[in-house]
N, C-alpha and C positions, 0 to 999 in steps of 0.2 A: 280357361275352359278347355279341357283336354279330352281326346278320345280315350276310350276305356276298353280294355280287352278282357274277354272271359273265355276260358276253355270250354264253357258249357254251351256256347253258341254252335249252331250247325255250321259245317264247312261252307265257306263262301258267303256267310251272312255276317255283316258288320255290327259291332256294338260301339257306340260312341256317346260321350257326354254331350250335353247341350252346347252348341256353338253359337256365338253372337250373330254370325252371318246368317244362320238359319232362323234364329228366333225373331229377328227384327224385320223379316220380309213376308209378312202376312201368311204365316203358316199355321193358322189355327182355326179354320172354319169347320163348323158342324151345322148342317143345314137340312131342310126338308124340301122335297120337290113333289109336285103333283101335276099330271097332265091328263087332258080329256080330249078325245077325238070322236066327233060324230054325235054331238048332242046340241039341241037348240039353246040350251042354257049352260053352255060350256063354262063361261066365266063364273056363274053362280055355283056350279058344282066344284070348280077349282077352289073357289073361296071356302067352301065347306071342307074340302080336303085339307087346305092349309090350316084351317081352324083346328082340325084334328091333329095336325102336325106342329102345332104351336110350340110344343116342348122342344122341338129341334132347332129353334131359333127365334129370338124375341127382339132383335134389334130392328129389322126391316122386313118388309114383305112386298111382293109384287105379283101382278098377273099380266100376261100378254095373251090376247085373243086374236083369232083370224077369221075373217068372213070369206076366205078363199081368194080375196083380192089384196087386202091390206092387213097390216098388223096394228093392233091398238094396245097401248101399254099404260099401266098405272103402277107406280112404285112410291113408297114412302117409308119413313122411319116410324117404328112403333109396332104395336100388336095388330094382328089381322083384323079383329073386330073394330078397332079404332080407325083403321085405314080405309076399309071398304064398307060403303053403305049402298043403299039402292041406287042413288044417283050416280055413284061411281061405277057400279056394275052395269048400269044401262049404257055407259060409254065404252063398254067392252063387248061389242057384238060379235056374232059368229058362232060356229058350232065346233071350233077347236080352241084350246087354250092350254097354257102351262103356267104354273105358279111356283113361287119360291119363298121360303122363310129363311132368314139369314141370321147367323151369329158370327161375329168376327172378333179378332184380337183387339186389344187396346190400340188406339191410334188410327183405326181404319173404319170407325163407325160413321160413315158418310153416305149421303144419298147417291153419290156417284158410284159407290160399290154395291148398291142394292141390285138385286136380280129379280126377274130374268133380265139379262143383258141383251139389248136390242141394237143391231147394227144394220146399216145399209151397205150391201156389197155389190160387186159386179154381177153376181148371180142371184140377186134379189135380197129382200129383207129376211133376216132370221133373228130368232130369240133363243137364248141359251140359259138354262138353269142347271147349276152344278152343285152337287154335294160331294165333298172330298177335298183333296189337296194334291197338287202336282209337285213332286219333290225336285224336279229339274226345271221348274218354270222360270226361275231367276236366270239361269244360263241361257235358256231359249229366248227369253225376253231381251237380254243384252244383245244377242246375235241379231234379233229382228230390229232392234233400235239402231244398230250399226248399219243395217240395210235400209234404214229410212222409215221404219214403221213408227207410227205415233200412237201411243196408248192413252186412253181416256180414263183409266182407273188403275188401281193397284191389285186387281184381282188376277189370280192365275188363270181364271176362266177366259180372260181376254186373249191369252196366249193361244188358246185353241182356235179362237175366231180368226186371228191373224194367220195362223198356219193353214186354216181352211181357205182363206182368201188367196193364198199363194199356190194352192193346188191347181193342177191342170185338168183334174177330173171334171167331167161335164155335169155329173149328178151330185146332189147334196150328200148322199150317203158315201159316195166315193171320196169326196173331199174330207168328210169327217174321219173316215177310216185312215186316210193318209196322214191327217193331222195327229190322230191318236197314236199312230205308230212312232211318233217322235217324242211323246211325253211318257213320263214315269210317275207312278203314284196311284192315288185312289180317285175314282170318279164314278158317280152315278149321274148320268147326264140326260137331260131332255132338251131337244132342239125342235123348234117350231118354225116352219116356213108358211107361206100363204096357203099351201095345199097339202102339207104332210107333217107328221109327227115322228121324230126319231128318238129312240131311247137306247142307251148303251151303258154297260157296266164294265168296269175294268177287269182284266183277266184274273186278278187275284180275288176279286169279289169282296173288297174291304167293306164297302158301304152297302146297306140293303136296298133293294129295288124290287117291287112286286107288280104283277100284271093282274088286272081284273076286268070284269065285264058288267056293264049295266045295260041289259038287252043287247043291242048291236053296238053300243058305245064301248070303246076301248078306254080303260082307265089304267094309268101307270103312276105309282106313288112310292115314297120311301118306305112306308109301313102299311100293314093291312088295316090299321085303325082308320085310315083315311077312306079306304074302301067301305068299311062298315058304316061310317056316318052317312054316306050317300046311297047306301043300299046296293053297292056293287058286289058281285060274287068274286071271291078270290080264286084265281085259276092256278097261278104258280109264281115262283120267283123269276125275274129276269136273270138268266144264268150268268155267271162270271164269263166275261169275254163275248157276250152275246149282243148283237145289234138288232133291234126291232124297228122296222119301217112300217108305218101305218099311213095309207093314202086311199084314194078312191078305189084302187084295185084290191084293197083289203089289207091284211097284216101279214108281213113276211119276216122270217127270222134268218139271220146270217151269223156265221162264226168266222169273222175275218182276222182274228188274232191268234197267235201261237198260244197253245194251252199252257197255263202256269199252275203251280201249286196254289191251292186256295188259301187265303189268309183273312178269313172273316174277322172283323173287329170284335173281340170278346167283350169289350166294354159296352157294346150295344146291348148285350144280354144282361150285364151287371147293373147298368145304370141308365143308359141314354134312351133306349127305346121305351115306348109306352108298354106297361105290363099286359095290356089286352091285345097287343100285336103278336103276330106270328113272324119271327125274324130268324132267318137262316134255318127254316124248317122246324123251329121250336117255339112253343108258346112262352113268351117272356116270363109271365107270372109263375108258371110251373118251374122253369129253370131257377128263378130266384128263390122259390121255396126250397128246392133241392139244395141249393147253395147254403141256405140257412141250416138245413138238417146236417149237412156235412160239417159245417162250422161248429155246430153243437157237439158232434162226435169228436172233433179234433180239439176243442177248447172248452171242456166242461168247467162249470163254475157253480158254486153254491149261491143261490139267489132266491128272491121272493117273487120277482116279477120281471118279465121281458118287455121292454119298451122299444118300439121302432123309432127311427128318425124318419118322419114322414116326408114325402110319400114313397120315395124309391126304396126305403129300407123296410117297408111293411111286409112284402112277401117273404123276405129272408128272415125277419123276426118271427113270422108265423111258423116257418119251418124250424127255426131254432127252438121255439117254445114247445112245439110238438115233440121234437126229438129229445129235448132235455126234460120234459115233464114239468115245466115251470109255467105258471099262468101268464097269459099274454094280456096286455092292456095298453091303451093309448095314453101314455104318460106325457106325451108332447103333442100339442095341437098346433097345426099349421094354419097360418093365414094364407089362403089361396089367392089373395089379391096381390101377393108380392112374388116377384120372379125368383127362380131358383138361384141361390147364392153362387153355385159353382159356375154358372154361365154368365154371371154379371161381370162385365169387363173392367169396371173401375174398382180398384182396390179399396178406396175410401168407402164406397157404397157397400162393398162386400162385407166389411166388418160391421157396419151398422145394420146390414140386412138381416143378420142372424137374429137380432133382437126383434125386428119387425116380423120375421117369418115364423118363429116358434115361441110357444109359451108352455111351461110345465103345468101339469094337473097335480096340485098338491095332494089331493086325497088318494091318488094312485101311488105316489112315490114316497110320501112322508114316512120316515121311520123304517124304510125297507131297503133291502139289498137289491139294487136295480142293475139289470143287464141291458145296456143300450146297444141295439144292433143297427149299424149303418152299412151302406153298400161300399163305401170307400172312404179313405182319409187322404186328402190331397195336400193342402198346406198345413192342416192341423188346427187352424184358427177357429173353424166352425166347431170342431169336436171340443176344443178347450172351452168355448162359450157354453156349449150344451152341458158339459159336465158341471160347470159352475152354476148354471141355472137349476139343474137337478139338486145339487147340494143346497142351494139357497131355498129350494122348495122342501127341504127336509130329508132328502135321501140319505140313508145311513152309509151306504157304500154305492159306488158307481163303477161298474165293470164295462168297458167298451169292447165290443166284438164287431169285427169287420168281415163282410161276406165276400171279400176279394183279397188277393195278396197285396203286400205293400206296393204302392205306386212309386216306382223309383226312376222312371224315365219318361220324358215327354213323348207325346204322340205327334207324328208328322203326317198322318194319313187322314186327317179330317175331323178330329175331335180336339178341342182346345184343352191343353193342360199347361201349367206354368213351366218356367224354365226348371232345369234339373236342380238348381240351387234353391228353388222355392219349394220343392217337393220334400216334405218333412222326412219321409222314409228314405230318401236318398242321402240325407245329411245327418240323420240321427239313427242310433240303434233303437231296437224295440224298447228298451228300458228308458232311453232318453226321450223317446216319443211319449211313453206313458207318463213320465214326469212332466213333460211339457203340457200335455192336455189335462194333467192332474187327476187322472183316473186311478182307481185302486188296482185295476189290472187292465191289460190290453192284449188282445190276440187277433191275428188275421187268419183268414183261410189260407191254407198252403196252396202253392201253385199246382202241386200234384192233385190236391183236392178239387181245385177249379177245373183242371183238365178232365178229371174223372166224371164230373157232372156234365159239362157242356159237350164233350165229345170223347167218349171212351175208346173210339175206334181210331183209324188213321187220322193224323193231325190235319185239320183244316182251318185252324184259328190263328190269329195274330195275338201274341201275348207281349208285344214289345214294351208296353208301358210297365210291365212287371218284370220282364227278363232282360230287356235291352237288346234282344235279338230282333233286328229289323228285317223283315222279309224282302223289302225292296230297298236296295242299297243306295248310298249317296255318293256323289262324285267328288270325294276328297281323298287326299293322300298326304301324309306328312310323317316325319320322324318326331316322336314325342316321348315325354316322360309320363309314365303311368303311375298315378297315385292310388294305390290299392286301399281297400276298405280298412285293413289293419294298420295303415300308416306307412307300409313299406313302399319303396319307390323302385321302379324298373324302367329300362329303356327298351323301346321296340319300334320297328318300322310297322306302321299300321296303315293299311290301304283299304279304301272302300271304292269299288269301281262300279 
C-alpha cells in the first residue's frame, strides 16, 4: 500500500493510497448528534431529534440528560425506536440532554463504543458526542498511554476527554479548547456537564452542525431535519471553528481557533444528508436535482425511461429526466425496513442486503432502454446486482449514470468508505467497471461538473474521496515507489506533515 503523488493537488496538500496502519484503527465513523438545553422534556426532544437523524448511524444510539446535579445515561445497540421507550425516557430526567447515533467500521460495533461517552473527572461528570474523525488520534493515544492513561474504548473521542482531564484550565470551555488545539481532523462535538452545553465545530467545517430555537430552548443538531421534527426554528449553522457555550447566563459564541480554509464534505450533499435538510447553506434536494441535470448534459444517452436507485438517487434522477426529456418512473422499489447497504458494516450482509432492499417493477422496465441513476458507485457490487435485476425483469438495455465522480480514495474525516483496494473506480478503468457491473454504458458526473453545481465561487469543499487531495494532512513520511495508473513506476520522496 503505497503513497500516491499527483501534480493536480494543491501545494502543501498530500495524496496517498490507503495504508493498513490507517485503515485498521477505527477511522470510519459517520454519526449524528443532537443537543437540547432548557426544556423540561429534553430527553424526549433529543430522542425525536435522533429519530430524524437515524440515517446518520444505525448501529447504536444513546442519550445523556442532566437535572443540573447529575448526569443520566442510556446507550444500546440498535435503532433509536427500538432502544428508547417511555420507561427508558422517564429515567432520563432534566432539562438538558445530548444524543448520538453511531455507525462504525467493522470490528468496533460494541456497546463500549456507543456514545455519548460519559466520564467522571476531577472537574465533574461530562458527556461527549462526536461526529467526525481525528486523524492524529492514534499518535496522541499512544503518548497518553505511555504517560499512564487508561482507555475504556477504541473511540478517538476518548482522546479528547483525556486531553481535557490533563488541562489546567479551571472552566470546561477552556479545557475543551486546549484539548482541541492538539487534535487534527473533523469534529462536530457536543459536550454536556451538569449545568451547561458546549458545541464546537472544527475550523475546516468538515461535518455539518446547526443551531435552532424552540421558544427559549437552544437546539443543536447535525442537520436541520432534526429541528423540523421537533418544531424548532433554524437560526444558522454553527460556524467552522466556532465554540458555543450555553448555560444559565445564556448563549455565548467564541472563536478560539486559527481560521482555516473551509473543507465541507461534499459527500454530505451527494449522499449522506437527508434531502429535506439544509446543509452548508444549501437545500440538499435542490443540489441533488442540479447534479442530475448536469449529469444529463454531460452524459446524454438514448433511452425510454429514467429509473432512480431509491432513495438517495431520486432527486438526481428527477433532474436527469427533466434535462434529458426522458420519462421518469420508479422502476425499483425499496423495502424501507432494511438498512442502507452502504453503511452496513458486515460484507456478508451487504451482498445479501441488495436483494432484501430493492425489487424491480417489471411493467416499468420490460422491453425498455433504462437509464439507472445512482448517487455513487463504491465497490460496484450493488450496481452489478441492480443491473442484473433489471435485465431479469425484461429491460432491453441498462445504462448506469452516477451523479458524482468516481470514488477513488477513502475518506478519513468521518464518513465510512472501504479501503482503496476495494473501491472499484480506484482499481478499474471506466470500461472495466462497466464490464464488471454488466451495464450497456456507464458514465459519471465530472469533478468539474460537481464543483460547478455545489460551489461555483471560491472553493470551500473537500473532494478528497474523488481527487485524493486531503485538506488535513497526515503525519507520515517515507521514500516510496509510485505505481502510476498507466503502469509506469517512479521513485519519489513523499512527505505529509
